[in-house]
mmCIF file of the C-alpha atoms, coordinates in Angstrom:
data_MODEL
# 
_entry.id   MODEL 
# 
loop_
_atom_site.group_PDB 
_atom_site.id 
_atom_site.type_symbol 
_atom_site.label_atom_id 
_atom_site.label_alt_id 
_atom_site.label_comp_id 
_atom_site.label_asym_id 
_atom_site.label_entity_id 
_atom_site.label_seq_id 
_atom_site.pdbx_PDB_ins_code 
_atom_site.Cartn_x 
_atom_site.Cartn_y 
_atom_site.Cartn_z 
_atom_site.occupancy 
_atom_site.B_iso_or_equiv 
_atom_site.pdbx_formal_charge 
_atom_site.auth_seq_id 
_atom_site.auth_comp_id 
_atom_site.auth_asym_id 
_atom_site.auth_atom_id 
_atom_site.pdbx_PDB_model_num 
ATOM 1   C CA . UNK A 1 1   ? 106.272 18.723 125.795 1.00 0.00 ? 1   UNK A CA 1 
ATOM 2   C CA . UNK A 1 2   ? 105.545 17.342 121.916 1.00 0.00 ? 2   UNK A CA 1 
ATOM 3   C CA . UNK A 1 3   ? 105.927 20.570 119.767 1.00 0.00 ? 3   UNK A CA 1 
ATOM 4   C CA . UNK A 1 4   ? 103.671 21.085 116.562 1.00 0.00 ? 4   UNK A CA 1 
ATOM 5   C CA . UNK A 1 5   ? 105.870 23.608 114.838 1.00 0.00 ? 5   UNK A CA 1 
ATOM 6   C CA . UNK A 1 6   ? 109.415 25.005 114.725 1.00 0.00 ? 6   UNK A CA 1 
ATOM 7   C CA . UNK A 1 7   ? 109.951 28.477 114.039 1.00 0.00 ? 7   UNK A CA 1 
ATOM 8   C CA . UNK A 1 8   ? 113.942 28.349 113.536 1.00 0.00 ? 8   UNK A CA 1 
ATOM 9   C CA . UNK A 1 9   ? 114.614 30.509 110.657 1.00 0.00 ? 9   UNK A CA 1 
ATOM 10  C CA . UNK A 1 10  ? 114.893 33.616 109.064 1.00 0.00 ? 10  UNK A CA 1 
ATOM 11  C CA . UNK A 1 11  ? 111.318 35.862 109.016 1.00 0.00 ? 11  UNK A CA 1 
ATOM 12  C CA . UNK A 1 12  ? 110.013 38.990 107.941 1.00 0.00 ? 12  UNK A CA 1 
ATOM 13  C CA . UNK A 1 13  ? 107.032 40.672 108.681 1.00 0.00 ? 13  UNK A CA 1 
ATOM 14  C CA . UNK A 1 14  ? 105.352 43.372 106.693 1.00 0.00 ? 14  UNK A CA 1 
ATOM 15  C CA . UNK A 1 15  ? 103.434 44.737 109.293 1.00 0.00 ? 15  UNK A CA 1 
ATOM 16  C CA . UNK A 1 16  ? 103.963 45.793 112.829 1.00 0.00 ? 16  UNK A CA 1 
ATOM 17  C CA . UNK A 1 17  ? 100.907 45.332 115.562 1.00 0.00 ? 17  UNK A CA 1 
ATOM 18  C CA . UNK A 1 18  ? 99.727  48.108 117.524 1.00 0.00 ? 18  UNK A CA 1 
ATOM 19  C CA . UNK A 1 19  ? 100.730 46.856 120.968 1.00 0.00 ? 19  UNK A CA 1 
ATOM 20  C CA . UNK A 1 20  ? 104.572 47.680 120.123 1.00 0.00 ? 20  UNK A CA 1 
ATOM 21  C CA . UNK A 1 21  ? 104.167 51.745 120.365 1.00 0.00 ? 21  UNK A CA 1 
ATOM 22  C CA . UNK A 1 22  ? 103.441 51.319 124.057 1.00 0.00 ? 22  UNK A CA 1 
ATOM 23  C CA . UNK A 1 23  ? 106.221 48.881 124.180 1.00 0.00 ? 23  UNK A CA 1 
ATOM 24  C CA . UNK A 1 24  ? 108.796 50.894 122.541 1.00 0.00 ? 24  UNK A CA 1 
ATOM 25  C CA . UNK A 1 25  ? 107.488 54.095 124.334 1.00 0.00 ? 25  UNK A CA 1 
ATOM 26  C CA . UNK A 1 26  ? 108.304 52.073 127.866 1.00 0.00 ? 26  UNK A CA 1 
ATOM 27  C CA . UNK A 1 27  ? 111.621 51.136 126.569 1.00 0.00 ? 27  UNK A CA 1 
ATOM 28  C CA . UNK A 1 28  ? 112.802 55.210 125.967 1.00 0.00 ? 28  UNK A CA 1 
ATOM 29  C CA . UNK A 1 29  ? 112.558 54.946 122.765 1.00 0.00 ? 29  UNK A CA 1 
ATOM 30  C CA . UNK A 1 30  ? 111.473 58.792 121.107 1.00 0.00 ? 30  UNK A CA 1 
ATOM 31  C CA . UNK A 1 31  ? 108.022 58.788 118.423 1.00 0.00 ? 31  UNK A CA 1 
ATOM 32  C CA . UNK A 1 32  ? 110.078 59.738 115.529 1.00 0.00 ? 32  UNK A CA 1 
ATOM 33  C CA . UNK A 1 33  ? 111.993 56.334 116.019 1.00 0.00 ? 33  UNK A CA 1 
ATOM 34  C CA . UNK A 1 34  ? 108.940 54.743 117.244 1.00 0.00 ? 34  UNK A CA 1 
ATOM 35  C CA . UNK A 1 35  ? 106.970 55.864 114.263 1.00 0.00 ? 35  UNK A CA 1 
ATOM 36  C CA . UNK A 1 36  ? 109.178 54.625 111.565 1.00 0.00 ? 36  UNK A CA 1 
ATOM 37  C CA . UNK A 1 37  ? 109.762 51.944 113.056 1.00 0.00 ? 37  UNK A CA 1 
ATOM 38  C CA . UNK A 1 38  ? 106.526 50.621 113.305 1.00 0.00 ? 38  UNK A CA 1 
ATOM 39  C CA . UNK A 1 39  ? 105.829 51.103 109.372 1.00 0.00 ? 39  UNK A CA 1 
ATOM 40  C CA . UNK A 1 40  ? 108.631 49.514 108.317 1.00 0.00 ? 40  UNK A CA 1 
ATOM 41  C CA . UNK A 1 41  ? 108.616 45.487 108.374 1.00 0.00 ? 41  UNK A CA 1 
ATOM 42  C CA . UNK A 1 42  ? 110.377 43.207 110.709 1.00 0.00 ? 42  UNK A CA 1 
ATOM 43  C CA . UNK A 1 43  ? 113.083 41.111 110.539 1.00 0.00 ? 43  UNK A CA 1 
ATOM 44  C CA . UNK A 1 44  ? 113.626 37.975 112.771 1.00 0.00 ? 44  UNK A CA 1 
ATOM 45  C CA . UNK A 1 45  ? 115.654 35.126 113.194 1.00 0.00 ? 45  UNK A CA 1 
ATOM 46  C CA . UNK A 1 46  ? 114.484 31.815 116.062 1.00 0.00 ? 46  UNK A CA 1 
ATOM 47  C CA . UNK A 1 47  ? 116.456 29.202 116.817 1.00 0.00 ? 47  UNK A CA 1 
ATOM 48  C CA . UNK A 1 48  ? 114.441 27.102 118.902 1.00 0.00 ? 48  UNK A CA 1 
ATOM 49  C CA . UNK A 1 49  ? 115.463 23.555 120.375 1.00 0.00 ? 49  UNK A CA 1 
ATOM 50  C CA . UNK A 1 50  ? 112.279 21.487 120.949 1.00 0.00 ? 50  UNK A CA 1 
ATOM 51  C CA . UNK A 1 51  ? 110.314 24.246 123.746 1.00 0.00 ? 51  UNK A CA 1 
ATOM 52  C CA . UNK A 1 52  ? 113.015 26.576 124.193 1.00 0.00 ? 52  UNK A CA 1 
ATOM 53  C CA . UNK A 1 53  ? 113.647 29.608 121.775 1.00 0.00 ? 53  UNK A CA 1 
ATOM 54  C CA . UNK A 1 54  ? 116.912 29.866 122.196 1.00 0.00 ? 54  UNK A CA 1 
ATOM 55  C CA . UNK A 1 55  ? 117.091 33.313 120.543 1.00 0.00 ? 55  UNK A CA 1 
ATOM 56  C CA . UNK A 1 56  ? 114.579 35.595 119.068 1.00 0.00 ? 56  UNK A CA 1 
ATOM 57  C CA . UNK A 1 57  ? 116.946 38.534 117.630 1.00 0.00 ? 57  UNK A CA 1 
ATOM 58  C CA . UNK A 1 58  ? 114.516 41.218 115.988 1.00 0.00 ? 58  UNK A CA 1 
ATOM 59  C CA . UNK A 1 59  ? 115.478 44.535 113.803 1.00 0.00 ? 59  UNK A CA 1 
ATOM 60  C CA . UNK A 1 60  ? 113.015 46.838 113.142 1.00 0.00 ? 60  UNK A CA 1 
ATOM 61  C CA . UNK A 1 61  ? 113.983 48.815 109.785 1.00 0.00 ? 61  UNK A CA 1 
ATOM 62  C CA . UNK A 1 62  ? 116.983 48.978 111.617 1.00 0.00 ? 62  UNK A CA 1 
ATOM 63  C CA . UNK A 1 63  ? 116.091 51.330 114.363 1.00 0.00 ? 63  UNK A CA 1 
ATOM 64  C CA . UNK A 1 64  ? 115.666 49.281 117.431 1.00 0.00 ? 64  UNK A CA 1 
ATOM 65  C CA . UNK A 1 65  ? 116.617 45.744 117.988 1.00 0.00 ? 65  UNK A CA 1 
ATOM 66  C CA . UNK A 1 66  ? 115.356 43.363 120.367 1.00 0.00 ? 66  UNK A CA 1 
ATOM 67  C CA . UNK A 1 67  ? 116.703 40.306 121.639 1.00 0.00 ? 67  UNK A CA 1 
ATOM 68  C CA . UNK A 1 68  ? 115.494 37.639 124.010 1.00 0.00 ? 68  UNK A CA 1 
ATOM 69  C CA . UNK A 1 69  ? 115.266 33.937 124.375 1.00 0.00 ? 69  UNK A CA 1 
ATOM 70  C CA . UNK A 1 70  ? 112.583 31.953 126.745 1.00 0.00 ? 70  UNK A CA 1 
ATOM 71  C CA . UNK A 1 71  ? 110.759 28.723 127.159 1.00 0.00 ? 71  UNK A CA 1 
ATOM 72  C CA . UNK A 1 72  ? 107.530 27.636 125.363 1.00 0.00 ? 72  UNK A CA 1 
ATOM 73  C CA . UNK A 1 73  ? 104.455 26.563 127.336 1.00 0.00 ? 73  UNK A CA 1 
ATOM 74  C CA . UNK A 1 74  ? 102.136 23.896 125.651 1.00 0.00 ? 74  UNK A CA 1 
ATOM 75  C CA . UNK A 1 75  ? 99.368  25.451 126.368 1.00 0.00 ? 75  UNK A CA 1 
ATOM 76  C CA . UNK A 1 76  ? 97.395  29.054 127.342 1.00 0.00 ? 76  UNK A CA 1 
ATOM 77  C CA . UNK A 1 77  ? 96.631  27.344 131.016 1.00 0.00 ? 77  UNK A CA 1 
ATOM 78  C CA . UNK A 1 78  ? 100.388 26.340 131.296 1.00 0.00 ? 78  UNK A CA 1 
ATOM 79  C CA . UNK A 1 79  ? 101.275 29.823 130.859 1.00 0.00 ? 79  UNK A CA 1 
ATOM 80  C CA . UNK A 1 80  ? 99.154  31.711 132.448 1.00 0.00 ? 80  UNK A CA 1 
ATOM 81  C CA . UNK A 1 81  ? 100.122 29.296 136.038 1.00 0.00 ? 81  UNK A CA 1 
ATOM 82  C CA . UNK A 1 82  ? 103.551 30.320 135.248 1.00 0.00 ? 82  UNK A CA 1 
ATOM 83  C CA . UNK A 1 83  ? 102.869 33.738 135.520 1.00 0.00 ? 83  UNK A CA 1 
ATOM 84  C CA . UNK A 1 84  ? 100.876 33.395 138.473 1.00 0.00 ? 84  UNK A CA 1 
ATOM 85  C CA . UNK A 1 85  ? 104.412 31.667 139.922 1.00 0.00 ? 85  UNK A CA 1 
ATOM 86  C CA . UNK A 1 86  ? 106.051 34.622 138.685 1.00 0.00 ? 86  UNK A CA 1 
ATOM 87  C CA . UNK A 1 87  ? 108.139 32.040 136.275 1.00 0.00 ? 87  UNK A CA 1 
ATOM 88  C CA . UNK A 1 88  ? 107.856 34.955 133.496 1.00 0.00 ? 88  UNK A CA 1 
ATOM 89  C CA . UNK A 1 89  ? 111.203 36.453 131.252 1.00 0.00 ? 89  UNK A CA 1 
ATOM 90  C CA . UNK A 1 90  ? 111.803 39.567 132.528 1.00 0.00 ? 90  UNK A CA 1 
ATOM 91  C CA . UNK A 1 91  ? 112.396 42.224 130.005 1.00 0.00 ? 91  UNK A CA 1 
ATOM 92  C CA . UNK A 1 92  ? 113.411 45.898 132.054 1.00 0.00 ? 92  UNK A CA 1 
ATOM 93  C CA . UNK A 1 93  ? 113.523 49.499 130.489 1.00 0.00 ? 93  UNK A CA 1 
ATOM 94  C CA . UNK A 1 94  ? 113.049 52.969 132.009 1.00 0.00 ? 94  UNK A CA 1 
ATOM 95  C CA . UNK A 1 95  ? 111.551 51.924 135.248 1.00 0.00 ? 95  UNK A CA 1 
ATOM 96  C CA . UNK A 1 96  ? 109.102 49.504 133.787 1.00 0.00 ? 96  UNK A CA 1 
ATOM 97  C CA . UNK A 1 97  ? 109.594 45.808 133.563 1.00 0.00 ? 97  UNK A CA 1 
ATOM 98  C CA . UNK A 1 98  ? 107.840 43.893 130.814 1.00 0.00 ? 98  UNK A CA 1 
ATOM 99  C CA . UNK A 1 99  ? 106.836 39.841 131.826 1.00 0.00 ? 99  UNK A CA 1 
ATOM 100 C CA . UNK A 1 100 ? 106.941 37.549 128.576 1.00 0.00 ? 100 UNK A CA 1 
ATOM 101 C CA . UNK A 1 101 ? 105.221 34.080 129.098 1.00 0.00 ? 101 UNK A CA 1 
ATOM 102 C CA . UNK A 1 102 ? 105.207 32.138 125.590 1.00 0.00 ? 102 UNK A CA 1 
ATOM 103 C CA . UNK A 1 103 ? 103.034 29.098 124.711 1.00 0.00 ? 103 UNK A CA 1 
ATOM 104 C CA . UNK A 1 104 ? 100.973 27.137 121.574 1.00 0.00 ? 104 UNK A CA 1 
ATOM 105 C CA . UNK A 1 105 ? 98.181  28.040 120.704 1.00 0.00 ? 105 UNK A CA 1 
ATOM 106 C CA . UNK A 1 106 ? 97.578  25.395 118.018 1.00 0.00 ? 106 UNK A CA 1 
ATOM 107 C CA . UNK A 1 107 ? 99.916  26.075 115.259 1.00 0.00 ? 107 UNK A CA 1 
ATOM 108 C CA . UNK A 1 108 ? 100.766 29.662 116.482 1.00 0.00 ? 108 UNK A CA 1 
ATOM 109 C CA . UNK A 1 109 ? 103.249 31.075 118.658 1.00 0.00 ? 109 UNK A CA 1 
ATOM 110 C CA . UNK A 1 110 ? 101.608 33.737 121.373 1.00 0.00 ? 110 UNK A CA 1 
ATOM 111 C CA . UNK A 1 111 ? 104.489 35.657 123.180 1.00 0.00 ? 111 UNK A CA 1 
ATOM 112 C CA . UNK A 1 112 ? 102.329 37.574 126.044 1.00 0.00 ? 112 UNK A CA 1 
ATOM 113 C CA . UNK A 1 113 ? 103.628 40.583 127.613 1.00 0.00 ? 113 UNK A CA 1 
ATOM 114 C CA . UNK A 1 114 ? 102.880 42.122 130.325 1.00 0.00 ? 114 UNK A CA 1 
ATOM 115 C CA . UNK A 1 115 ? 104.369 45.787 131.962 1.00 0.00 ? 115 UNK A CA 1 
ATOM 116 C CA . UNK A 1 116 ? 104.898 46.684 135.884 1.00 0.00 ? 116 UNK A CA 1 
ATOM 117 C CA . UNK A 1 117 ? 105.803 49.757 137.032 1.00 0.00 ? 117 UNK A CA 1 
# 
């Protein structure tokens, strides 16, 4: 796979998307912690080697930490095929499992999670 972007480095995001609340709720985080984290900046460290994210460490307001590693697929179609074949990164919490696939859409890295359970 030829990657057009290397996202390695330290990142700070100034807002957190709406989808995180349900994800954190599924992981068992309480309402107050979720609201504080969703209104605070995200600090993220990414170490990428080619088509592999070796480390993706996210810290939300010092309250919620998320660590993961995953392959990056070349396209949305390739990621969909991987999902269909069960080739996803599985993150389990409170009886629910998030299935993650990652792919490039132009220069944007897309992390797509679906939940089972």
